C-alpha positions as CSV (number, residue, x, y, z in Angstrom):
1,X,150.8,184.6,-102.5
2,X,148.5,181.7,-102.0
3,X,145.0,182.1,-100.7
4,X,144.7,180.9,-97.1
5,X,141.7,179.9,-95.0
6,X,142.3,182.2,-92.1
7,X,143.3,185.1,-94.3
8,X,146.3,185.8,-92.1
9,X,149.9,185.8,-93.3
10,X,152.4,184.8,-90.6
11,X,156.0,185.9,-90.9
12,X,157.7,182.7,-89.7
13,X,161.2,183.3,-88.7
14,X,162.4,179.9,-89.7
15,X,166.1,179.5,-90.6
16,X,166.6,178.1,-94.1
17,X,168.9,175.5,-92.7
18,X,166.4,174.6,-90.0
19,X,164.2,172.5,-92.1
20,X,163.9,168.9,-91.1
21,X,162.5,165.7,-92.6
22,X,159.2,166.6,-90.8
23,X,159.0,169.9,-92.8
24,X,158.2,168.3,-96.2
25,X,159.5,169.5,-99.5
26,X,160.5,173.1,-100.1
27,X,158.9,172.9,-103.5
28,X,155.5,172.5,-101.9
29,X,155.7,175.9,-100.2
30,X,155.4,179.2,-101.9
31,X,157.5,181.8,-100.0
32,X,157.0,185.5,-99.6
33,X,159.6,188.3,-99.6
34,X,162.4,188.1,-97.1
35,X,162.3,190.8,-94.5
36,X,165.4,193.0,-94.7
37,X,165.9,192.8,-91.0
38,X,166.1,189.0,-91.0
39,X,168.6,187.9,-93.7
40,X,168.5,184.2,-94.4
41,X,165.0,183.7,-93.1
42,X,161.8,183.2,-95.0
43,X,158.2,184.5,-94.8
44,X,155.6,181.7,-94.6
45,X,151.9,181.9,-94.8
46,X,149.8,180.1,-92.3
47,X,148.9,177.1,-94.6
48,X,152.6,176.7,-95.2
49,X,153.4,177.0,-91.5
50,X,151.2,174.1,-90.4
51,X,153.2,171.4,-92.1
52,X,156.2,172.7,-90.2
53,X,154.5,172.8,-86.8
54,X,156.5,169.9,-85.4
55,X,160.0,171.0,-86.7
56,X,161.1,172.6,-83.4
57,X,160.6,169.3,-81.6
58,X,163.1,167.6,-83.9
59,X,165.5,170.6,-83.6
60,X,165.4,170.5,-79.7
61,X,165.9,166.7,-79.8
62,X,168.9,167.1,-82.2
63,X,170.4,169.8,-80.0
64,X,170.3,167.4,-77.0
65,X,171.8,164.6,-79.1
66,X,174.7,166.8,-80.1
67,X,175.2,167.9,-76.6
68,X,175.4,164.3,-75.3
69,X,178.0,163.5,-77.9
70,X,180.1,166.4,-76.8
71,X,179.4,168.3,-80.0
72,X,178.9,171.7,-78.3
73,X,179.0,173.9,-81.4
74,X,176.6,171.6,-83.3
75,X,174.2,171.8,-80.4
76,X,174.5,175.6,-80.3
77,X,173.6,175.7,-84.0
78,X,170.4,173.6,-83.4
79,X,169.6,175.8,-80.4
80,X,169.9,178.9,-82.6
81,X,167.3,177.4,-84.9
82,X,165.0,176.6,-82.0
83,X,165.2,180.2,-80.8
84,X,163.8,181.3,-84.2
85,X,160.7,179.2,-83.6
86,X,160.2,180.6,-80.1
87,X,160.6,184.1,-81.2
88,X,158.1,183.5,-84.1
89,X,155.7,182.0,-81.6
90,X,156.2,184.9,-79.2
91,X,155.5,187.4,-82.0
92,X,152.2,185.6,-82.8
93,X,151.4,184.5,-79.3
94,X,148.7,185.1,-76.7
95,X,149.0,187.2,-73.5
96,X,149.2,183.9,-71.6
97,X,152.2,182.7,-73.6
98,X,154.3,185.6,-74.8
99,X,156.4,186.1,-71.6
100,X,157.0,182.4,-71.3
101,X,158.0,182.0,-74.9
102,X,160.4,185.0,-74.7
103,X,161.9,183.9,-71.5
104,X,162.5,180.4,-73.0
105,X,164.1,182.0,-76.0
106,X,166.4,184.2,-73.8
107,X,167.4,181.1,-71.7
108,X,168.2,179.2,-74.9
109,X,170.2,182.2,-76.1
110,X,172.4,182.2,-73.0
111,X,172.8,178.4,-73.3
112,X,173.8,178.8,-77.0
113,X,176.5,181.3,-76.1
114,X,178.0,179.1,-73.4
115,X,178.0,176.1,-75.7
116,X,179.6,178.0,-78.5
117,X,182.3,179.5,-76.3
118,X,183.2,176.1,-74.8
119,X,181.9,177.0,-71.3
120,X,180.9,174.1,-69.1
121,X,177.2,173.4,-69.3
122,X,175.7,171.1,-66.8
123,X,173.4,168.3,-68.0
124,X,170.7,169.5,-65.5
125,X,170.8,173.0,-67.1
126,X,170.6,171.6,-70.6
127,X,167.6,169.4,-69.6
128,X,165.8,172.2,-67.9
129,X,166.3,174.7,-70.7
130,X,165.2,172.4,-73.4
131,X,162.2,171.3,-71.3
132,X,161.1,174.9,-70.7
133,X,161.4,175.7,-74.4
134,X,159.3,172.7,-75.5
135,X,156.8,173.4,-72.8
136,X,156.4,177.0,-73.9
137,X,155.7,175.8,-77.5
138,X,153.2,173.3,-76.1
139,X,151.4,176.0,-74.3
140,X,151.3,178.2,-77.4
141,X,149.9,175.5,-79.5
142,X,147.3,174.6,-76.8
143,X,146.0,178.2,-76.9
144,X,146.0,178.2,-80.7
145,X,144.0,175.0,-80.6
146,X,141.6,176.4,-78.0
147,X,141.0,179.5,-80.1
148,X,140.5,177.5,-83.3
149,X,138.0,175.2,-81.6
150,X,136.0,178.2,-80.4
151,X,135.9,179.5,-83.9
152,X,134.8,176.0,-85.2
153,X,138.0,175.8,-87.2
154,X,138.4,172.1,-86.5
155,X,141.2,171.3,-88.8
156,X,143.5,173.9,-87.3
157,X,142.4,172.8,-83.8
158,X,143.4,169.2,-84.5
159,X,146.8,170.3,-86.0
160,X,147.6,172.5,-83.0
161,X,146.5,169.8,-80.5
162,X,148.9,167.4,-82.3
163,X,151.7,170.0,-82.0
164,X,150.9,170.7,-78.3
165,X,151.0,167.0,-77.5
166,X,154.3,166.6,-79.4
167,X,156.0,169.4,-77.5
168,X,154.5,168.3,-74.3
169,X,156.1,164.9,-74.8
170,X,159.4,166.6,-75.8
171,X,159.3,168.7,-72.5
172,X,158.6,165.6,-70.5
173,X,161.5,163.7,-72.1
174,X,163.9,166.5,-71.3
175,X,162.6,166.7,-67.7
176,X,162.9,162.9,-67.4
177,X,159.2,162.7,-66.6
178,X,157.1,159.7,-67.5
179,X,153.4,159.4,-68.6
180,X,151.1,156.5,-67.8
181,X,149.5,154.3,-70.4
182,X,146.3,156.4,-70.4
183,X,148.2,159.5,-71.4
184,X,150.3,157.7,-73.9
185,X,147.1,156.5,-75.6
186,X,145.8,160.1,-75.5
187,X,148.9,161.4,-77.3
188,X,148.6,158.6,-79.9
189,X,144.9,159.6,-80.6
190,X,145.8,163.3,-80.7
191,X,148.6,162.6,-83.2
192,X,146.2,160.4,-85.2
193,X,143.8,163.3,-85.5
194,X,146.5,165.7,-86.7
195,X,147.7,163.2,-89.4
196,X,144.0,162.6,-90.4
197,X,143.4,166.3,-90.9
198,X,146.6,166.6,-93.0
199,X,145.0,163.9,-95.2
200,X,141.7,165.8,-95.5
201,X,139.7,163.8,-92.9
202,X,137.5,165.8,-90.5
203,X,137.4,165.3,-86.7
204,X,134.4,165.6,-84.5
205,X,134.4,168.8,-82.2
206,X,133.5,166.8,-79.1
207,X,136.5,164.6,-79.6
208,X,138.7,167.7,-80.0
209,X,137.3,169.3,-76.9
210,X,138.0,166.2,-74.9
211,X,141.6,166.1,-76.1
212,X,141.9,169.8,-75.4
213,X,140.9,169.3,-71.8
214,X,143.3,166.4,-71.4
215,X,146.2,168.3,-72.9
216,X,145.5,171.2,-70.6
217,X,145.5,168.9,-67.5
218,X,148.8,167.4,-68.5
219,X,150.4,170.8,-69.2
220,X,149.4,171.8,-65.7
221,X,150.9,168.6,-64.2
222,X,154.1,168.9,-66.1
223,X,154.5,172.6,-65.0
224,X,155.0,171.4,-61.5
225,X,157.8,169.1,-62.5
226,X,159.5,171.8,-64.6
227,X,159.4,174.2,-61.7
228,X,161.4,171.7,-59.7
229,X,164.0,171.0,-62.2
230,X,164.4,174.7,-63.1
231,X,165.1,175.4,-59.5
232,X,167.7,172.7,-59.3
233,X,169.4,173.5,-62.6
């Protein structure tokens, strides 16, 4: 097993078929033993997990694309992959996020069953369920970033902020919410920092704190929109 900075091995329940172009090469990641209770899944250490941190956003997007094309079973397959990420996050979450992550996974599970069985799924339900899932992942990454920043682990903080912003945008897209130019610029800067850290460039803690505060504010604002669409779904 490779040596990791945080000395913490995370059992990432990522389906082998769930890797996307964002995940990078399988050859770059050394894998641990497969848990007997989860056939077909792999164990990933934390340094291997971070290059995959944006995968679920692509999976949720692809699920929606398949749904819009009338490809219900393909959408169900993508949703099954997304559920794996939500359950992984719930298993390594914070008290503030565990219930939200599990609830989102449960809702996706119900949606997957209906899609696979050919039951009618309203577009409003699809939008609301995908939005809640993305928002739950955004919250999880926000709290991970907050924790890392408090520990002065700036690289991890930047990477989780990038993920939080990515899932926040994913949730907003599903909810048909729009951000102003200032927020779009914020997301661009947060993404830039995440990419920079991946390339070995350091980021100033004050900049990270400013971005953390801004992401929190936008999560709170989006939560109001999501509450409305969930009620109407």
